N, C-alpha and C positions, 0 to 999 in steps of 0.2 A: 503494498500499500506506501503508493509517495508520500512524502513529507508532506508536501504543500499542491495540494489539489485543484486540479487546471478546469473552468468553468467554459466551456465550450462540448459539444457535440461531439461524441463519441462516434469515431471514423468506423467503416466499415473495416480499411484497410489504410495501410500508409508503405511507403516504400521504408525500408528499416537494415542495415548491417550495424553488427556490435562494435565494442571499442578494439580497437588493436590492443596489443598487447605494452606494445612501443606507440606512445600519443607524443613526443615530443615534451616541449616544455608547459605546453596547455594541456590537460586531459578532461574537459569541460565541451568540448565540440570537437568530431573528429572526420574525418575527408572519405567520401565514399572512395574505393577502390577506383573504380568502375568511372571516376570523373575525367573527362567531363561527359554530361550526358546528354546536350548537344553540342554538338561538332560546328566546324565554321562549312558553311554552303551545305544549309540546311532543306532551301528547296530552291525554284529556281526564280532567278533575280535576286535572293541575298545572300549575300554573304556572313553573318553571319547575326547570329541569335543571340544575345544577354539582357541582361537584369528585366526578369521577365517573372509574373507570378502564375499559381495557381492555388486549385482549390477542391476539393472533393465535388464527383458531379454528378450524379446516375449509379450504375457502375464502376465510375475506375476517377477520371479527374480530366480537370480542365485548364486550359491555361490560357492566359495573354502574353503575348512575347512581344517584346521589342525587334523587330526587325529592319535589321540595318541592311538597302536595298545597296546594291552595285556601283550605285550612282549616286550615294553615300547620304542617302535621304534616312530616315527610319520612320515609321509609319508601325499597327499594331496587326500584328494578326493572330488566330486564332488557330489554339490545336490542342487534342486529344487524346489520354492515355488510357491503357488498362492498368498500371502499375504504378504510376507516377512517373521512372525513369527514362522508358523508352514513348518517344510522342511521335503522333501525326499529324504533322503544321500544316495548315491551308495553303495553296500555295497563292491567294489573295486577302488583300487588307480588311481587315473586320469594315461593313459595310457603315459607319454610323451616320444615325439621322438626325431631324430636328423631331420636335414637338409634332409636327405639324403631317411627318414623315415624309418630308423631302430631305433629298441628300444633303448630308450637310459632312464635311470631309474637313478634319482640322490640313492644315499645309503643310506640317509634318505631328507625327507622336513620336516621343519615346520615355522611355524608363517607367511601364505602367505598374498601378498596383491592383488588384481584385481582390475586394472585402463583400460580406453576406451581411447587410441590417436584415431581420427580421423576415421579409418574404424575395427580398429585391439584392442585385448584385450589381455594385457598383466599382466602373474602372475609373481609375485616378491617371492621372498622364503628366507628362512636360510636353509643352508647347509651345509654338508662335503666336502670339496675340500683343502684334505692333511691340513684342520684346517676349523674354522668356516668360512660361505664367502654366497657368493650369489646368488643364480641363475635365472634363465628368463623364458620363455616360451610365445608364441601368442601364437590364437586362432580366428579365425573367427566365426566359427562356436559351439563351444564346444564341435565338436565330433573328432576333429583332434586336436596335441596337442604339436606346434615345441620349442622343446627349444634351444634356443640361448647360442651361447657363454658365456662365464661367465665370468661378469664385467669387476669385482674388482678381486684383487689376495686376497686372507688372511691376514687379519682377517678382519671380516664385518660383519653388522647385519642389521636389519630394511629396508631395500630397499622401497620405496614408488617413483612410480611416478607421474611425473605432468600430469592435465588432458586434457593439450593440450602442443605442442610445443610452448617453448617462444626463440623471435629470431633464429627461425627458425631449434632451437635444439630441441633434449628430454631433459629433464632436471629428476632427478633422488634424491632426499637422502636417505642416509644411515649414519651408525654409524660404522666408525671405532673401533674394538677391541679389546680384546685377542680372544684363545680360549675356554673360560670355562665362571666361571657364571660370568662376567665381571663388576671389580668394579670398572669404569670411564665411561666415552665415552662422546662426544659429536656430534651432528650432521652437515653430512659437505654437501655438493652440489654438484653434475657433469653433465655433459654436454656430448651431445651422435650426429651427425649427420644423425645415423645411425642403432640407437641401438647394435650400435659390436664397434666400438672403446671411449673410453672413458676420458675424459680430461675436460681440464679448472675447477678445483676441486677449492671449494669454505669451509672455513670456514662459519657455519651458525650461529650456538650457542652451547653456551657452559651450562653444568651443571652451579648452581648458589647457593650463602647461605641459600635459601627457602629451610626448611627440606625437605619439600618434592622432592626436585628435587636435592637435597646438593650431589648425587656420581655419577648420570649419568642419560640420557636425550636422548630419541632415537624417529624415527619418527612412526607416527600411523596410521593414515587413510590419501588419498591420500588429501593434499590439495585441496580446495574449492575455486574459481576465485568468488570472491565478487568486487562490487564498491570501496568496501573501502582496499580490498587490497587480497591475498592469504589468506585463512582463513585456520590455520593445526593447529588441534587437535594431541596432541604428548603423549609420556609417562613420568614422570620424575620418578628414584629412590628415596629411601630414605635408610639411614641403620640401623635399629633395636639393640637392642641389644636380640631381638627372631627372625633374618631376616627380607630381604628386604620391604618393600613396592611399590606398583607401582600406581602413579598414573593418572589419565589424567588433562593435561594442554592445553594450548591456548594460541597461537599466528598471529599477523599480518604481511604478506610477501609483500613489493616492487611486485607491479604484474609486471614492467616492469623487475627490478633485483633481483628476491627473498632470495638473501643472505645476504640485508639488514632486516634486525625486524626493524619495525613502530611500534608495539605495544608487550606487550607479559606479564605476567599476572604474579603476586611474589601468586598467591594464586590458588589452584590446582583449576579447574570445576569439577571433579569427584573424589573422594577416596574412600577406603572400609570404608564401615559403616555397609554394615547387610550380612547377614550369608553366602552368597551362595559367597559374595569377601571375607570373610574373613576366610571360614573354605571350604578346597578344598584339592589338590592336592598339590598346594603353595599356601599356605595361603597371603590373602592382595594383591590381584594383582586385578586393575581396569588397561585394556590391547587396546587399540581405538586402529581396523583395517580400517574402512568401513565406512562411511557414505552415507546416500538418503537423498535428498535436496530439494522443490518444488520451486523455485521460484517469483510463485507467490505470495504466503504469508511467507516467511524467512522461513517455519516449517524445522527442522533436527532429523532425525534420527541417533544414535553412536551406533557402533554394536561393542561390547569391548566382551573379555574374560575376566571371572571372576576366581580368583585361579586357575587357569590353571586346570580349569574341568569342564566349563562351559559359553554357548555364554547369552549373555545380550542383553537387547536392554533400553540404554535413550534417550531422548526426548529434545528438545528444539527451541529456534526462531533463529536464528542468526542476526537482532539487539539487542537481550536483551543481548546472550551471545561476541558481538564484542563492544559492552555500557561497559560491566561488562571488558571487556581484557584490553581496554581503562583505564578505572575510577581502576584500579588495575596498574594498566603499570607502569612497572621496568625494566628497560633495562640497562641489562652491558656496558660498554668500547668498548665489541669488536662487540656488538648485528650491529652493525649500519654501519657499514662499508662494505664493500663487501666482505669481506674476505679471502683477496688475503697479501699473504706473498713470 
């Protein structure tokens, strides 16, 4: 019986591989030995798929995938899988429509997340809205994808919904930024009663003095609700003489007031160390976008993009991950308040 309860539906199945005997310096996440699960040139016209999100669906899994076309422009593609590892990705872009059913495609779209709230699946992505901004669409059947109004003005990225309403409102994380390869950024939180009008903006977490997140941070996978709080996998970025390095970090947020950070690890949970993370179109990137979890035994599967070239998997147990975050807890002065000024 897990020490910390996961407050989420029990899946029929999920990908899994037991922890290896030798897991290096970090023992709470371990890589799938068959990584990457999606390689280069996965479908005609698409050079790379990475930074993508998946969920259980029917008798298997469904995913929204960042497909970098051979012309360099990213769009979102739909994929299905029986086991969460081997994917059948459609060759056509997801056909977004507006609320009248008319075609409404973004100019480009990248780094999607996929979150179910009540009976509706929401897709969030980064796009152009006269500058880097966030797009949102909804679906109930993965056949019709209806775009909603853009939630925020430019410039913003890394939108992630919480998987349930909190105090009656939808809650979303984002990372206000600029329109380039942002050299700064903190995580903020916003609320909406209807997925149309957003407000009650709160500061969640700042970048820190820890080397792996000293430049900027951003939301990753949808937060996992546990008895200890919301478990958040996020990305932290450092600058080096040879470019940025993206690592995966972990934090625990208050369940009822998630702008309050309860615990935050001063050490990364996963950082680029193997060839498919260190070598690719953009080297040295581990970028989390989705998780699958089993409340019965606390298992977690983390989907992450590697080197802007591949989709990969890592595994862990929530008990070990939460204990690790608490044991390595280091909060800044503004982590613990509600983030209002």
